[in-house]
BAPA-127906 format. One line per field, with one value per residue (C-alpha): residue in one letter; z, x negated, y negated. Coordinates in steps of 0.05 Angstrom, whole numbers. Layout:
r c(A, ...)
c3 c(Z, ...)
c1 c(X, ...)
c2 c(Y, ...)
***
This chain:
r c(M, A, R, K, F, N, H, A, M, Q, S, G, F, S, L, T, E, M, V, V, V, L, A, V, L, A, I, L, M, T, I, T, Y, L, S, Y, G, S, I, T, A, R, Q, G, T, T, Q, A, Q, T, N, A, I, D, L, R, R, V, V, L, S, Y, K, S, D, K, G, V, F, P, D, T, I, S, N, L, M, N, Y, S, G, T, S, K, V, S, D, G, L, T, V, V, A, G, Q, A, G, T, S, G, G, F, T, G, T, L, N, I, S, T, S, N, G, K, T, S, V, A, Y, A, C, Y, I, T, C, T, N, S, T, G, G, R, I, T, Y, W, D, F, I, T, Q, A, R, S, T, D, V, V, Y, V, G, A, A, T, S, T, G, T, Y, V, V, P, A, P)
c3 c(-1628, -1613, -1543, -1513, -1470, -1418, -1433, -1370, -1326, -1363, -1357, -1303, -1257, -1198, -1128, -1129, -1193, -1164, -1101, -1141, -1184, -1122, -1089, -1150, -1153, -1079, -1089, -1148, -1110, -1050, -1096, -1129, -1062, -1035, -1099, -1098, -1027, -1044, -1105, -1067, -1012, -1062, -1095, -1029, -1012, -1081, -1073, -1004, -1029, -1088, -1038, -997, -1059, -1080, -1011, -1017, -1080, -1043, -984, -1030, -1067, -1001, -981, -1049, -1046, -972, -957, -898, -889, -864, -789, -781, -815, -827, -865, -908, -922, -938, -982, -1053, -1085, -1142, -1118, -1069, -1030, -1076, -1065, -1023, -990, -916, -881, -808, -754, -760, -703, -664, -655, -656, -696, -741, -684, -678, -615, -602, -636, -708, -741, -804, -809, -856, -850, -875, -905, -977, -966, -910, -900, -838, -836, -780, -777, -776, -710, -696, -732, -725, -774, -795, -848, -872, -854, -853, -891, -871, -901, -888, -916, -931, -942, -873, -840, -806, -819, -879, -865, -927, -908, -953, -928, -947, -944, -895, -861, -855, -821, -763, -750, -695, -711, -675, -685, -720, -692, -725)
c1 c(-1181, -1112, -1092, -1029, -987, -939, -879, -843, -894, -885, -810, -775, -800, -847, -825, -872, -840, -770, -790, -819, -756, -712, -755, -750, -675, -669, -709, -666, -601, -626, -642, -574, -538, -575, -563, -489, -482, -515, -471, -407, -429, -441, -375, -338, -371, -354, -281, -278, -310, -261, -204, -231, -236, -165, -139, -174, -134, -69, -86, -100, -35, 3, -27, -9, 63, 78, 31, -1, -47, -15, -8, 9, -12, 62, 72, 11, 31, 103, 86, 111, 97, 51, 2, 16, -24, -39, -2, -45, -83, -73, -91, -110, -124, -195, -243, -245, -310, -348, -408, -411, -405, -353, -317, -262, -243, -263, -201, -236, -282, -304, -236, -196, -249, -231, -158, -163, -193, -190, -164, -177, -150, -196, -192, -119, -68, -16, -34, -97, -140, -171, -192, -246, -238, -284, -292, -327, -397, -404, -479, -495, -434, -414, -374, -404, -451, -421, -357, -305, -284, -219, -203, -243, -271, -347, -398, -403, -327, -284, -236, -177, -140, -72, -10, 12)
c2 c(1343, 1317, 1299, 1326, 1280, 1302, 1258, 1282, 1244, 1177, 1167, 1123, 1070, 1076, 1058, 997, 971, 979, 942, 884, 879, 879, 825, 780, 790, 773, 709, 688, 702, 660, 601, 607, 609, 548, 509, 526, 502, 436, 427, 440, 392, 337, 352, 347, 281, 253, 273, 241, 177, 175, 183, 124, 80, 100, 81, 14, 2, 20, -25, -84, -70, -67, -134, -164, -140, -153, -210, -173, -113, -48, -47, 27, 92, 107, 41, 56, 129, 111, 51, 61, -6, -22, 33, 88, 139, 197, 263, 309, 252, 239, 175, 184, 133, 106, 93, 29, -7, -73, -96, -35, 15, 70, 92, 142, 206, 219, 248, 273, 334, 389, 421, 361, 315, 328, 308, 257, 188, 144, 72, 21, -50, -110, -150, -132, -91, -146, -200, -163, -195, -128, -60, -6, 60, 117, 186, 252, 265, 338, 333, 305, 339, 274, 211, 176, 118, 85, 49, 19, -50, -84, -159, -199, -138, -131, -86, -135, -139, -113, -56, -26, 39, 29, 62, 126)
***
């Protein structure tokens, strides 16, 4: 004896199946969103770090051409010698501080961190023997703990804010 099937009852998905599929999709979208945020934060930090290293090259070129380190942000930004500050990059006044500490206003943030780096003079801006370049870390959402030093500057030095 042959069985008769009611094909009308077997078509479509049940409510439980739909809920499971939607839950799996929501989990996958959440993972994708979190991964994307991490990737863009790393990319932003890498760009800021590259800008700081490029500025180091410009500062050393300035020193080589002029015999002194830049004493103002304006002199650094307007320098057009062997190397120059890349188009789209802005140099802002760095933070003062002694023995690796930082004081004063931080002029870089999430809003300008991909296009700005901060420069501070070593010991004094007049007759400086180096400088400290800082950049924004998009992963920690703060000034990077990695600092690019120029010339005789070190983590235990004294830094002052250059004039604009």
